[in-house]
N, C-alpha and C positions, 0 to 999 in steps of 0.2 A: 519494631512497630508493635504496639499492643494489639491484642485480639479484637478489641473494641475501639472504634474511632468515631468521633462525631465532628463533621465539618460544618461550620456556621458560615454559609456562603451568602454573599450579597446578591448573587443571581446565579441560577442554574439554567442550562439549556440542553436539550437533546433533540432528536429528530421529531419528537412528538409535541414538545411544548417549551415555553420559556416562562420561568417563574422567578419572582424576586423574593429575597430574604427567606431562604430555606435552610433548615438543618438536615443534613444527610447523615444517617447513622449507618456505620459499617460494622458488621460482626462476622468473624471467621472468613474474611476476604470477600464477603457478599454484602450488597446493599440490603439492609434490614428494614429501613423505614425513612420517610421524609415527613417533616412537619414545618409549618411556618415558624419563623424565628420568634414571632410574638407569643407563641405558645411554649417557648423554651423558658422555663421559670428562672433558671440561673445556669450559667456555664458550669460544667463539671470538670474536674481535673483531667487533663489530656485533650479537652476540646480544642479544635483548631480554629482560631478566629480568622475568618477570611471574608469579612463583610464588605471589603472594598474590591473583591475579586469575583471572577466569573468561573464557575465550575462546569466542566464539560465532560462527556465521555472521552476517554483517552483516544487519541488519534490511532488509526490503524493504517499502516503503509503496506500495501500488498504488492508493491513493485519497488524494491530497494536493493541495490547492488553493493553498497558500502558507504563509508563515511569516516571522517576523522583519520584519513590515511590508510584505512583498512578495507579489505576486499573480500566479499563472500568467496571468490574463486581461490583464495588462499587455502580453503578447505580445512581450516583448523578451528578448534574450540576457542582458542585465544582471539582469533579474528572475529568470529561471530559474537563473542562476548564484548569486545571493544566496540563493535558496531551497535550492539544493543544498548550500551551505556551512552553512546553518542545520540541515539534516537530518543532515549528517555529524557535527555536534556532539552529536546524539542517537543515534548509532550506525547511521544509515541509510546503506546503501551503494548502493542502487538504488531508483528510484521512477518512478511514472507521473505525468507532469504532467497534472493533472486540471482540466477546464473546468467551467463552469456554463452553464446555459441563458442564451443571450445572442443578440444579432444575429449573423448568419452571418459578417459581416466580422470581428467580434471573435473568434469561434470560429476563423476561418481564421488570424488573427494568432497566437493562442495555439498552435494546432496547428503552424504553421510554425516558431515558436520552439522548441517541443519537438522537432520533427523535426530542426532544425539542431543542437540540443544532442546528440541521439543520434549524429549523424555527426561531432561534434567529436573531435579526436584525444585519446587518453587522457592524453598528457603535458601537455595544456592544461587538464585538469580540476582544479578546486579543491575540489570537494565530492563528494556522492553522484552516481552516474551516472544519467542519464536513460535509462530502458529503453523509453520510448514514451509514448503519451498515453492517457488515459482520458476519453472524452467522456461527461459526466454530463448527458444531455439532448442536443437539445431535445425528444426524442420521449417525453415523460413525461405522466402524468395530472395535469391542473391541480388535481384534488381532493386530491392528495398531493404538491403541489409543494414543500412545506417552504419553504426560503429560495431557491427558484428563481423568477425573475421570470416571472409568468404571461404577460406581453405577448409573450414570445418563444418560448413553447411551440408546437411545430408537429406536425402529423400526420405519421407516418412515410411517407417517399417515397424509395424506393431510388434512382430516377433523379436526383432533386434532391440527395440525399446524395452520390452519386458526383460529381456536377457541382461541388458546393460544396467537397468535400475535395480533389478533383483528385489531383495527384501525391503528396500527403501521406497518402493512404490507408494506405500501408504503416506509417506511424508510429502508427496507431490500434491499440492492443492490447486495449482494453476499451471497450464502449459500454453505458451504462445506459439502459434504455427500459422502458416499460410495455406488457406483452404484450396487454392488453385493448383497446388503442387500434386503430382501423381502420388496416390496413396494417402493423401491428407484426409479425405472423407472417412476412410476406414479408420484412420487414427483418431479422428474426432469421435466416431461412434464408440471406439474402445475407451477413450477418456471419459465420455459421458457415462458409460456403463460402469466405470471404475470410480465414479463420484469425484472426478477431477474436472475442474472448470476449464473447458476448452476455450482459449482466447484467440481471436483473429488478430494478427499483427505481423509487422514486417512483410507486408503483402502487396502485391500488385493486382489483387483480385478485382474483377468487375462486380457490379452490384449483384448480378445473377450468381456469380461464383460465391459471393459472401452469403447469399440466401441459401445456396446449396449447403454451405457450412452450417447455417442455422438449422436447416432441416435435419442435418446429421447429428445435431446436438450442441453446437457452439452457442454460448450464452454471454460472451464477454468480448470486448474489443480493447486491445492493448494500445495505450497512449494515442487516443483519437487525434486525427489530423497528421500525426508524425509517422514516417516510414510506411506510408500507404498511398495509393492512388488518390490524387486530389479530386474534390467534388467538381463535376462538370454538369452542365445542363442536360446533356444527353447520356452521360455515363456517371451515375452518382458514386459508384465505387463503395469502399468501406465507410467513408464519411456519410454518404447518403443512406447506407444501411443503418448506421448509428442513429441518424435523425429520424428514420421512418419505421424501424423495426423495434417494437418495445421489448422483444425477447432479449436484446443485447443491453447489458450495462456497459458503459463507456468509461475507460480511464482517461484522466485529463491531467496534464502537467501544467498547472497554472503558475508559471514563473514569469510570465510576460515576456519570455524569450522564445520558448518552443511554439507557443500559440498566441496569437494576438488576443488581447482582452475582449474585443468585440466577438471574436469567434468562440471564446470561452463562454461568454454570456449567451450567445446564440445557441450553443449546444445545450446548455442547461434550460433555457427557455423552451427549446424543442422537446427535450426528453423529460423535463421536470427534474427537480433536485433529487428525486428518488432513483433516477436512472444514470447518475454520474458519480464516479468515485475519484476523488482527488488523490493523486499519487505523487511521489517525489521523483522516481526513477533516479534516485541519488546514487552517486558514485564515490570512490575514495576521496575525491577532492572536496566533497561537501565538508564544511567546517575547517578547511585548510587555508593557508594564506594565499593571497594573489600571486599568480605565477607558478603555483604548485604543479608539478608534472609527474606522471606515472605511466605505467604500461598496463593495459587491460588485455590479457591474453597476449596477442602479438601486436597490439596497436598502441602507439604513443599518443598520449592525451595531455593537453595543457589547459589549465584553468585560468582564464583571464576575463575581466570585465563581466563577472557574474555568470560565465558560461564555460562549459568544458567542450573542447573541440579537438578533432583530429587535425593534423597539419594542413589538410586541404580545406579546412573550415567546417567540415561536417560536425553537427552537434553529436556529442557522445555522452548520453545520459545528462543529468543535471546536477546543479549544486543546491537545489531546492531542499527545504525541509518543510514538514507539514504544518508547523506553526506559521510559517510565512505563507504557505498556500491558503491557510484559513484566513489570514489577513487580506491576501490578494482578492479573495472571493467576497469582499465586503459589500458589493452591490446586493448580496442576498442576506436574508435574515439569519440570526444566530441558529435557529432550528434547521434551516436549510443547509447552512454550512456544517452543522454538527452531523447531519445525515451524510453529507458528501465526504466528510473526513473520518467517519466512524461507522455509523449504523449500516450504510449501504455495503461497505466492505464486509462487515460481520454477516450480513444477510447473504451476500454472494458466496461466502465460504460455508454457509450452513450453520453459522454461529449466532444468528439473530435472536435466538431464544435466550441467550445468556450474556451477550456482549453488545455494546453500542448504545445502550440506553441507561439513564439514571432512574432506575425503578427497582422496587423490592424484588429480590431474587436474582438480580443481575450481578455479574462479577463487578467488584469495585475497582474497575480500570478507569481512572479518572485523571484529569489534568486541571490544575488551577492556573488561570491566566491573570496577570496583573492588568491594571487599567490601560497600560500602553500596549497590551497584546503579548508581552513576553511571558515565558513559562515561569511560574513561581514554584510549582511542585507537581510531581508526577507519581501516581500510585498504580501499582499492578497488583490486582486482587488484595487491595487494602494496604499493601506494603509500600512505603515511600522509597522510590528508586532514584529520585532526583529532588533536590530542594535547593533553590537559589538563596 
């Protein structure tokens, strides 16, 4: 990819605006300028003609376990790279390598692989960039474990956590835990002080217990509606907190399987598009044929009819990709969907100053969509990492 690139787009959209017929210039991996196509006197050698396409900020998936048959819990550079290539095919430019509850040695291997991928030089990247790690567990409530192995669920313990993660603590960007468990509030305070996003999830917490977590520093909710106490008129639980507490950003799996489309719309109407982050919660079965089966730590999972399930029917992550989530959210505007698939995630991770918008000075993490919504090309800091 040349150091300079100009994309002649039929339309661009980000969380702030939608514009037609815009030329976007990229220099040194950063967006250098935008101008109307009518002011572009003539195409230059190397210009990318995309006047029939939609240009968006690259999707950011902050909750993704695997894809294309590979699993973050393999704990290898090869697995992380394969997943990053799979994600780039679906317009993702940055992601958090997400773990599941498992023995600490497996957690450590997965965390180390994610941390190493963060430090890898850009010119060696083949797919989406690893922005850090999301630890989903082990400090969750066994009653709402979903597809998390109960044998490895632990009580929150700050000292043990620091000892287990060691020097890779800086790679942890999000941690999912249940605020009602003994020791959880102390853990949340530690995470907040360490600039790690404490996310409430896999929880049976009451509304008051969730609010106590917010007071301790929690600012995020893992896959809203799923693996948490349901909303009740007299006990709102985690869902009620998501709807009524603006401090929380809420993850949402919009695959029309995990959550009914009406509930998806209702959450976004209640919080506003700025308060919701679309995630995939993707697993190794994403991108694999019907009937594909695999083991996630100690659990057997089968992928059928668009869903991944345990033998008892429990949903076990999803087969969703964010390009499909973007299309599923079509009741909302392009700008609103761009916020929910990119800018909100960047902002939650403290990266909103350089990622998630198509604006001068922002990283050229971009995705071009064809008129039918399929991904045509994906760029990470101006480098093409996928082209159909």
